[in-house]
N, C-alpha and C positions, 0 to 999 in steps of 0.2 A: 615395809611398804607393800609387799606382795599380799600380806594378810588384809590390808586395807582394801586393796582392789578386789580381792576375793569376796570380802564382805559386801562391798558396794554392788558387785555383780549379782551375788546371791540374794541380797535383801532388798535392793533398790532398782536395779536395772532390769533384770530378767522378768520379775513378776508384773511389770507394767509395760504398757504401750504408750509412748509419749506422742502427743499430737504435734508438738513443735520442739525445736532445739531449745528454745527458751524454757519450756516446761521441764525438759530434762536437766538443764543447767540449774534451774531453781530447786528441783528436787535434790540434786547432788549437793548443792550449796547447803541446803537444809540438813542433809545427812551429815556432812563434814563439820560444819560450824556449830550446829545446834545440838547434835548428838555425839559424834565421834570425838570432837575436841572438848566439848563442855560436860558431857555426862559419862561416856564410856570409860570404864576403869582399865588401866593398863598395868600389867604385871611388872614391867621393867621399871616403873617409877613408884613402886610400893602400893599398887592397887588403888590409886587415886586417878582422877581424870587429869588430862594435860592442863586444863584451866586451873584446877586446884594446885597442881604442881608449880605452875608459873607463879601463882600468888604466894605459895609457900616459900619459894626461893627468891622472890622479889623481881621477877621478870615481867609481870603483868603491868600494863599501863593503866 
């Protein structure tokens, strides 16, 4: 989890100035749901994305 927060801070939070909290929430949601969970590959699950892993083991709905 610490690496997730580190990535969020480095890649999403620090480079931008958000006008509202809703802007910040939307950007973080986009980062987590559309990139981190769906695209980014993780070494602990065989270098596939969590979404691919869930489909592979039958956890996806």
